[in-house]
N, C-alpha and C positions, 0 to 999 in steps of 0.2 A: 349442204350448205350450214342448215337449221342443227343439225346434231353438231356441227365442227362448233359453230357459236355455243352452243349450250355444253359442250363441255370444256371452251374455254372460259366461260363464264362459272362452272363448276370449279374449274383450279384456281381462279381469279378468287371465289368466295374461299376456298379452304387455305389459301396462303394468305388472305385476308382474318381468318378467324386462328391458324396457328402465328399472324404476326401480333395477334393482341395481348399474349405471353399467358403465364399462369396467372390465378385468382392470388389473392392474399392469404387464401385459407392453402392453397397447395405450398407457397411458398413458404408458409409459416412451418407446415409439416417438411418440408424439405429442409429449411434451416435446423428444425430439431433434430433431424435425421443426421444431419452433416455434423452436426457439436458432438451425437451420441455414438457416430462413427469415430470422432477425433476425440473419444476417451475425455472431453470437456462436459463437465458434472457440476451441479448448484445454478446452471444456468439458463433462465428460461426466455424463449422468442416469440415475438409477435410482429405481424408484419400487417402494415396500413398502408397503401399504393405502393407499394415494391419497395417501403421503407421500411428496415428489419430494427428491430427496438431490443436488447438486450440486457436484463436484469439480472440479477441475484446476487447471490458472496460468494466468492472464491478465496484460496489461500494467498495467491500472489499477483504477479502483476504479468507474470509469463501465461498463468490460464487466462488472463482479460486478454490479452493481445491477441492471444490462440483462439478463444471465442470470437473476436472479430474478425479472425483472417476464414475462419469456417464462414462465419457469414456473408461474408464478401465474396467469397468461394461459389457460391451459391445462385445458380444463372437464373436471373429475371428479378434479385434483388439489385437495386439502382441505388442504395447507401444502407451505412449502420450508424444508429445510435446504441452508442456504449454506455449503458447504466448501470455496468457491474461495478459492486465495490468491493473493496479488502475488505475480507474478516480481520481486527484488530490482535496483534497478536500479544500474546498473553505476557504478563511481566515476566522480566527472566528472576530466576530466584537467586535469592543471595546465598551465597556460598556460606556454610557455617563458620564461624570464626572469623571473616572479611572483615568484621569490626575491629575484633584486636589487630589485626595485619594494619588497617588502617589508621589505627590508632599510633601505633608504633611505627610504620613509616612518620606517621606527623610529625612524632616526638622526635626522630630522629631527624628531621630536617629542620624541626628549629634547634636542635642540640649543634646541629654543624652553624647554624648561624650565631651561635655562642649567646643566645636569648635563652635569658632565664626569667619565671615567674609566671608561664601558662600554664595552663591547665587543659589538656584535650581531654572531650568525652566524645566519645561515637556511640548511637544508636540507630541501627537502619540504613547506614548509610550516611547520615544526616552527623557532622561534627559542630559540635559548640567550642568554643572558645571562653576561657574566662583569665583573669587574672591580670596584672598589669604591665603594660606593655609602652617602653620609649614612644615618641609621636614616631622618631626616625627608622623605628624597627618595623612600626604596623604595617608601611608595607611591602616590606620582608617577609614576614608572618604569613599575611594575607597570600602572597605570589607562590610561600612554599605549599599550604593548605590548598589552595587549588591546584597546582599541579599536581595533586592526590585524586584529582577527578570525584570531590565528594558528592553525594546528590544536593546535600544545601551545606551552604556553613552560617550557625548563630556565632556570629561575632557580639558577644558580651565583654572584649576586652574593655580596662580604664586606661587611656593614654594617659602617662603621665607628664 
């Protein structure tokens, strides 16, 4: 009888110990291993009280989401705090000659409106308008220039 009681007691103790779960260090290693297996780079993980915290910088939101899903998939992780940031995109290069194309497009748009006396200058996508324009034509000119999607419009027109 004592042997059966001792055996049951040991089984209960073993079940209790396994129910306690993995340590935070074990979970951190498991999350890190899962991220590596899922080919997620640039992300570090730490676990405290079963909560995984992800940090680092990745190229796009799909990698950020994949990292979070990977961490959530680790048994023993209760929740995930995703502090991963996205790398800023490099500025798009301005194609050579685009200023000249933009100037030509704006000149043509103003010409189609039968408006004269306006000079258009374009530098790095910024449009500067100079000259004289009738009050009634100002809105038409600005709308035509805006339609070309310049970076910025410097309106130095004199309204007559």
